[in-house]
C-alpha positions, -999 to +999 in steps of 0.1 A: +045-409-353+015-393-371+004-403-405+015-369-419+050-376-410+049-409-430+037-394-462+060-392-492+081-360-491+074-352-527+044-337-546+026-354-574+047-356-605+040-333-634+062-346-663+078-323-688+096-336-719+133-326-719+150-340-750+188-339-755+198-309-776+219-318-807+255-307-807+250-288-839+219-268-847+211-235-865+208-205-842+173-190-837+166-153-837+167-137-802+131-133-789+118-098-783+144-080-805+120-051-814+125-018-795+160-026-783+180-005-808+195+018-782+206-010-759+220-030-788+241-001-799+254+004-764+262-033-761+280-034-795+300-003-785+311-020-753+322-051-773+340-031-798+358-012-771+368-045-754+382-060-786+400-029-799+416-019-766+426-055-758+441-059-793+460-026-793+472-031-757+484-066-765+501-055-797+519-027-778+531-052-752+543-076-779+561-048-797+578-036-765+588-072-756+603-077-790+624-046-784+634-059-750+646-094-760+664-086-792+681-055-805+693-074-836+683-107-852+656-126-834+663-163-824+637-191-824+638-192-786+631-155-785+601-160-808+587-187-785+592-164-755+575-135-774+545-157-782+541-169-746+544-133-733+519-120-758+493-146-748+497-138-711+497-101-717+465-103-738+448-123-710+455-096-683+447-069-708+413-084-715+406-084-677+418-048-675+394-037-702+365-054-685+373-038-652+374-004-669+339-010-683+326-021-650+342+009-631+326+034-656+292+016-653+292+017-615+307+051-608+295+072-638+266+055-655+253+035-626+238+000-629+204+005-645+178-017-629+159-040-654+121-038-656+101-057-630+064-066-626+044-051-597+016-066-577+012-103-568+035-128-584+020-149-611+048-173-616+052-205-596+089-210-588+107-241-575+139-235-556+162-265-564+191-274-541+212-303-553+233-320-526+261-345-530+274-361-498+271-327-480+268-319-443+230-314-440+227-293-408+239-260-424+218-266-455+187-272-433+192-240-413+196-220-445+165-235-462+144-229-430+154-192-430+147-187-467+114-206-465+101-187-435+109-154-452+093-164-485+062-177-468+057-141-455+067-122-486+052-144-513+030-171-498+022-200-521+046-189-549+077-208-540+085-245-532+119-259-521+132-292-535+163-308-519+176-330-547+200-355-532+226-373-552+245-386-522+263-418-528+278-425-493+253-445-473+260-427-440+257-393-457+224-404-473+208-416-441+221-387-420+206-362-444+173-380-444+172-377-406+180-340-407+157-331-436+128-351-422+126-326-393+130-297-418+101-309-439+078-310-409+087-276-396+086-258-430+057-234-435+028-248-456+029-217-479+065-225-488+069-263-485+101-282-486+104-315-506+131-341-506+142-367-532+172-390-532+182-404-565+192-440-567+220-434-592+236-400-598+237-403-636+253-373-653+259-358-618+244-323-612+231-318-647+214-352-645+200-343-611+184-311-624+172-328-656+155-356-636+136-329-616+126-311-648+114-343-665+093-354-635+080-322-618+089-294-641+055-292-657+040-277-625+064-247-624+071-217-645+106-211-632+133-227-611+159-210-590+190-232-587+211-229-555+243-247-544+245-265-511+262-234-496+239-208-512+218-183-493+195-157-509+172-133-493+134-134-500+137-099-515+162-111-540+144-143-549+112-123-555+130-096-575+145-122-598+111-137-603+095-104-611+122-096-636+116-130-653+079-123-654+085-089-670+107-102-697+091-132-715+121-133-739+145-141-711+154-177-703+179-172-675+189-144-651+222-149-632+230-130-600+264-123-586+270-143-555+289-126-527+312-148-506+303-149-469+309-168-436+347-170-444+365-184-414+400-194-427+427-172-441+422-183-477+384-180-475+388-145-461+411-136-490+386-149-515+357-131-497+375-097-496+385-100-533+350-110-542+334-080-524+361-054-533+370-061-569+341-084-579+314-057-584+334-038-611+344-070-629+308-083-628+294-050-641+321-051-668+309-085-679+272-074-679+281-044-700+292-064-730+273-097-724+239-082-730+214-110-736+241-134-744+255-139-709+267-169-690+255-192-663+276-202-632+255-231-621+237-216-591+221-184-576+202-180-609+166-182-620+156-201-652+124-204-672+115-241-669+099-244-703+128-228-721+153-250-702+134-282-710+131-274-747+167-263-754+191-271-726+192-309-725+229-316-727+242-339-754+267-366-746+300-356-762+317-381-785+346-400-771+355-410-736+365-389-706+382-366-699+372-349-732+341-369-741+311-383-722+288-364-700+296-327-697+310-318-662+308-280-666+272-281-676+263-244-667+283-228-696+268-253-720+232-248-708+235-210-711+249-214-747+221-238-757+194-214-743+209-185-763+212-207-794+175-214-791+166-177-790+163-172-753+180-143-736+206-150-709+212-120-687+236-111-659+220-087-634+250-073-615+228-050-594+211-079-575+222-079-538+218-104-510+228-134-531+255-153-513+277-184-513+307-197-494+343-202-505+364-234-503+381-231-469+417-239-479+442-239-508+440-277-512+402-275-514+405-250-543+430-272-561+406-302-558+377-282-572+399-268-600+407-304-611+370-310-619+364-275-633+395-277-656+383-310-671+348-296-676+362-265-693+384-285-715+354-305-727+341-272-740+366-274-768+341-296-786+313-270-780+335-241-790+331-250-827+296-264-825+272-251-852+248-223-842+266-210-811+265-172-805+299-155-807+295-145-770+289-181-761+320-191-780+339-164-761+326-178-728+339-213-737+373-198-749+378-178-717+370-208-696+396-229-714+422-201-713+416-195-676+434-228-670+458-227-700+473-195-687+490-214-658+512-237-680+518-207-704+531-187-675+552-216-663+567-220-698+573-183-700+594-185-668+614-215-681+621-201-715+630-168-699+655-186-677+671-203-707+674-170-725+689-154-694+714-183-691+724-178-728+731-142-723+751-148-691+772-178-701+771-184-739+800-172-760+795-161-796+803-188-821+818-169-851+821-200-873+787-217-865+772-202-896+786-185-927+781-150-913+804-121-905+787-115-871+777-138-843+741-143-832+731-144-795+703-130-774+707-093-766+684-075-740+674-039-737+675-035-699+660+000-699+631-011-720+627-042-699+622-020-667+596+001-685+577-030-698+578-046-663+562-014-649+535-015-676+528-051-670+524-046-633+501-017-640+479-038-663+478-065-636+470-042-607+448-016-622+416-037-617+424-039-580+430-001-579+397+005-597+379-017-572+395+002-543+387+035-559+350+026-565+348+019-528+364+052-518+340+071-541+310+057-523+305+067-486+282+038-479+306+012-494+336+028-478+320+028-444+311-009-448+348-017-455+359+002-424+370+035-438+397+046-463+427+036-442+415+001-434+403-007-469+436+005-483+456-016-459+434-046-467+438-041-505+476-041-500+475-072-477+452-091-501+475-082-531+506-094-512+490-127-501+475-133-535+510-128-551+524-155-528+497-180-535+497-173-573+528-194-581+515-223-561+483-222-581+503-219-613+522-251-607+491-269-594+470-259-624+499-268-648+499-303-632+461-305-636+463-296-673+490-322-679+469-348-661+439-341-683+459-339-715+473-374-706+437-387-705+430-390-667+394-386-656+388-365-625+355-379-615+333-358-591+346-353-556+323-338-529+333-303-519+342-294-483+323-263-472+334-252-438+364-266-419+395-263-441+420-275-415+442-302-430+468-323-410+502-308-414+518-339-429+491-341-455+500-306-465+537-315-467+529-345-490+508-323-512+533-294-515+568-309-511+572-308-549+563-271-550+589-264-524+617-284-541+609-267-575+610-233-557+643-240-541+658-253-573+645-224-593+658-198-568+692-215-568+694-215-606+683-179-610+708-167-583+736-185-601+726-169-634+720-134-622+714-118-588+692-090-602+671-117-620+669-135-587+654-104-571+629-100-600+617-135-597+617-136-559+578-133-557+575-165-576+603-184-559+593-172-524+557-183-528+569-218-539+595-222-512+569-212-486+541-233-502+539-258-472+534-232-445+512-210-467+489-239-476+487-251-440+480-216-428+453-211-455+428-234-438+435-225-402+402-213-385+420-199-355+442-176-376+411-166-396+393-156-364+424-136-353+423-117-386+386-111-381+391-097-346+418-073-361+394-063-389+419-076-415+402-084-448+369-070-435+339-068-457+305-050-453+289-083-442+314-085-414+302-052-399+265-056-405+252-087-421+219-087-440+190-101-420+190-135-438+227-140-429+221-130-393+192-155-390+213-184-405+243-176-384+223-172-351+205-205-358+237-223-364+253-208-332+223-216-310+220-252-323+257-260-325+256-284-296+222-299-305+225-305-342+220-341-354+254-358-359+261-389-380+252-418-358+284-440-354+264-472-351+258-493-382+230-480-404+209-511-401+209-508-363+196-472-366+165-485-384+160-513-359+164-489-330+140-463-345+111-480-363+094-447-370+125-435-389+126-468-407+090-464-418+097-428-430+128-439-449+109-467-466+082-443-478+109-419-492+126-446-514+121-428-546+116-451-576+107-434-609+084-454-632+102-482-650+131-485-626+118-514-605+138-539-626+170-525-613+162-535-577+173-571-580+211-566-582+236-593-572+243-573-540+207-571-530+200-608-537+230-617-515+219-593-488+183-607-488+197-642-485+218-632-455+187-616-438+169-650-441+198-667-424+205-642-397+178-625-375+201-606-351+206-571-366+240-566-350+254-598-364+237-591-398+253-556-399+287-572-394+281-599-420+269-576-448+294-558-471+290-520-476+276-526-511+251-552-498+241-529-469+234-500-493+214-523-516+193-535-486+187-500-473+174-490-507+149-520-508+115-509-494+101-544-488+128-552-463+115-526-440+082-543-436+100-570-417+115-546-391+086-522-385 
């Protein structure tokens, strides 16, 4: 083992102060406002269109529903139903208006490219990749591909940092073994660094904050990726040039496209992302302007701006509503904007990719954390100094989960009203009135409103489909007009079946959070979504029973109503097979072979994706696997790895006092009494083993 291999896998620290931002602060003027009158007028026009059309459409839907549910005096239950319907209708109307703006921008006005610098890059950019108990082989392959490309396209201007927050001992040591090889093979003009944090305080936000505080002073910008992110060198350089050309911008967010989908559910998400996503993203960009949002990854950030303004406050109270902010990205974008820095969504950026959770259960697990994080934003929603668009981002994030219980309540209240109409008899003497009061429905108006509601819900999909048909290049990538039309219909059908399952799951999540239960932070599965069948049964048996019960009640009340609600009840009744099928890789491969849910990347993937995929395929049988032997034995069997590991034990200044924990003291005492590593490994508890592995002096004894 050469001396170079044993050097610390980190550069010299360059500290940068990153104070916590106060929850309340006056808003600063947006930097670089001069000369933007035309763009500002266009932006305000888009916002006005969005608000007016959403309001008028929602008011029309509410008026029509009022006419449907009562032709006479309105009962309290009907008022509740009307309010729930109006909230749901306004939500889908808001989405419709954004898709219209996006369609017009793509098809008619085209996405205008922001200004970029030319010539050699002047900014030094760090590419940060936080990991948390992830499978490191796929990450290593992606970083190697991106680093090789950047070394050729912009040598010396980019550095990679793998920022590990892994808490599982086996995952930590396995990633060290994999990333050690990556660090040695990475090009010198685009080096790869690795740091493992001892404690994952504040989770991902704390992970990024730790890097900014210790190394941020050496870099002008940082591009944040997720563990499953891939970006081409062209896109990474373009984002940097755009940040260089706009000194008033603090953050530029790209639109990640979903790739490498293997299972049914991942392929559904991938197709929807590539078919409907562009018009929705362009719609967002049209009214966001310089007050856009941050989605936590595949974005470039000005380090100085981030350090000065985006240190997250600790919310008052305890979890799930207080404490450290889980959904940090929305908050960081809002704080940047409040400090006067522009936050922009560049919907024209291509070759920015991520992967989708592989199964329905994985999405539900992720939603639990996201929902809690979004509900924390209630305290930020009314914080002093927030830009109205930032408040809108917080509000839509909260509503994205509240719509599920609202929809569920709408169904329940509607059933009660239907039962009243079907079975209740007028009580002439219940009140001093000459006429009875009971719910009355206008069936003809109900059919018309149903058609309108379905139109509002489906038009964004139609616009995405139409935008593809109007572009020969896009249509060819999706397989031609017939195939893309079939796939839109198939995706719509499958999404309709999965929607009621997600409705009940998110309703349960909301109830759990409102009852005060903390979600914590679970690692995200990235690739294999196959779940044992009986685990699926246990997870979804309650969906099935509710679906059967709901279908039986509706059929008893009214057979026509049973037919109307069949998409909801059918999805719930079939929740177990649908969820099990969602993560099956074999079925996903069959769909791929049949070109079902095909996207342009399935036909001809960009070069960066081809490199990553080929590398994974070639090394599938040779990739490093987690060694099943006890961790301590691995170090005794491989002294060179033990030495390298000891050098990488990262200890920020002032943290040495934390080393002598009770677990470590006990572990050291056991090492003094037992010299045989096999017997010692059996004697140590998992906590003691982890403490010992994190204690550098111990490794002097075994190397």
